[in-house]
Structure formats: C-alpha cells, structure tokens
VMD Tcl script that draws the C-alpha trace (Angstrom):
set ca {
  {-13.03 3.25 -6.34}
  {-13.27 -0.26 -5.03}
  {-12.89 -0.92 -1.34}
  {-10.11 -3.45 -1.94}
  {-7.88 -0.93 -3.71}
  {-8.22 1.92 -1.20}
  {-5.24 0.60 0.77}
  {-3.05 1.52 -2.23}
  {-3.54 5.20 -1.31}
  {-1.72 6.86 1.59}
  {-3.35 9.45 3.87}
  {-1.88 12.37 1.90}
  {-3.31 11.10 -1.43}
  {-0.11 9.51 -2.77}
  {-0.09 6.00 -4.19}
  {1.75 3.60 -1.94}
  {5.19 3.01 -3.56}
  {5.97 -0.35 -5.08}
  {5.16 -2.63 -7.97}
  {1.61 -3.29 -9.15}
  {-0.14 -5.02 -12.06}
  {-2.54 -3.22 -14.37}
  {-5.90 -4.91 -14.81}
  {-6.57 -3.71 -18.39}
  {-4.70 -2.88 -21.57}
  {-3.39 0.70 -21.52}
  {-1.71 3.16 -23.89}
  {1.62 4.89 -23.44}
  {1.34 8.59 -22.58}
  {3.84 9.84 -25.15}
  {2.93 7.76 -28.22}
  {-0.63 6.59 -27.46}
  {0.45 3.11 -28.61}
  {-1.35 0.25 -26.87}
  {1.65 -1.74 -25.71}
  {0.71 -2.14 -22.05}
  {-1.15 -5.40 -21.59}
  {-3.38 -6.53 -18.75}
  {-1.25 -7.99 -15.94}
  {1.86 -6.03 -17.01}
  {3.80 -4.61 -14.09}
  {4.09 -0.92 -13.29}
  {6.27 0.93 -10.79}
  {5.09 3.61 -8.38}
  {7.80 5.86 -6.92}
  {7.88 7.44 -3.44}
  {6.26 10.78 -4.30}
  {3.47 9.74 -6.65}
  {0.69 12.28 -6.09}
  {-2.37 12.54 -8.37}
  {-1.69 14.43 -11.61}
  {-5.38 15.17 -12.07}
  {-8.86 13.84 -11.55}
  {-11.86 12.92 -13.63}
  {-15.37 12.55 -12.20}
  {-13.88 12.69 -8.69}
  {-11.39 9.85 -9.33}
  {-7.68 10.61 -8.92}
  {-5.38 9.90 -11.87}
  {-1.74 8.94 -11.35}
  {1.21 8.76 -13.73}
  {3.21 5.56 -13.24}
  {6.05 3.81 -15.06}
  {5.45 0.70 -17.16}
  {8.35 -1.57 -16.22}
  {8.85 -3.35 -19.57}
  {9.00 -0.22 -21.74}
  {10.11 2.24 -19.02}
  {7.47 4.63 -20.37}
  {4.70 6.38 -18.46}
  {0.98 5.64 -18.38}
  {-2.01 7.08 -16.53}
  {-3.94 4.88 -14.10}
  {-6.56 5.08 -11.38}
  {-6.43 2.91 -8.28}
  {-9.33 0.85 -9.60}
  {-7.08 -0.33 -12.45}
  {-4.38 -1.77 -10.15}
  {-3.79 -5.03 -8.31}
  {-0.86 -6.46 -6.37}
}
mol new
graphics top color blue
foreach p $ca { graphics top sphere $p radius 0.5 }
foreach p [lrange $ca 0 end-1] q [lrange $ca 1 end] { graphics top cylinder $p $q radius 0.2 }
display resetview
C-alpha cells in the first residue's frame, strides 16, 4: 500500500466513495475479458467494504463506469 493512496480508505476499512481512475488494465469479474484500460474511471459506492484480502492487502469490488460491470481492485491500483 502506498502512502499516497491510504487516504482513499476510511477508518472502518471502507473505500472512500466517489470516482477514481485505475492505474492498470483490468479484467471484468464476470467474463474475465480485459476491457478495462488504464485511466478508465470506476465508481465506489457508500458501503464498499473489502471483499477479501491477499497477502495482507484488502481487495474491493468496484464498478467500471463505461461497462457498468464489476472489477476487483486494491487501493494501490487507484488514483484520483
């Protein structure tokens, strides 16, 4: 986790709601198609808690704005 992105996380572990950009290409959760490009926008809703963790890093499910489909991200993959 980078120090710059820690402000995206609220005290209770939720991602701060709003719109972010992804830093890398991603795949859609349901089809595994790589249609999410670096700098695409994603939306984080009000109650976005981690859906899991890997190697101590929280994983969140967020909505890709262009396709309205869901992807998994970590806070290190997000920018404003």
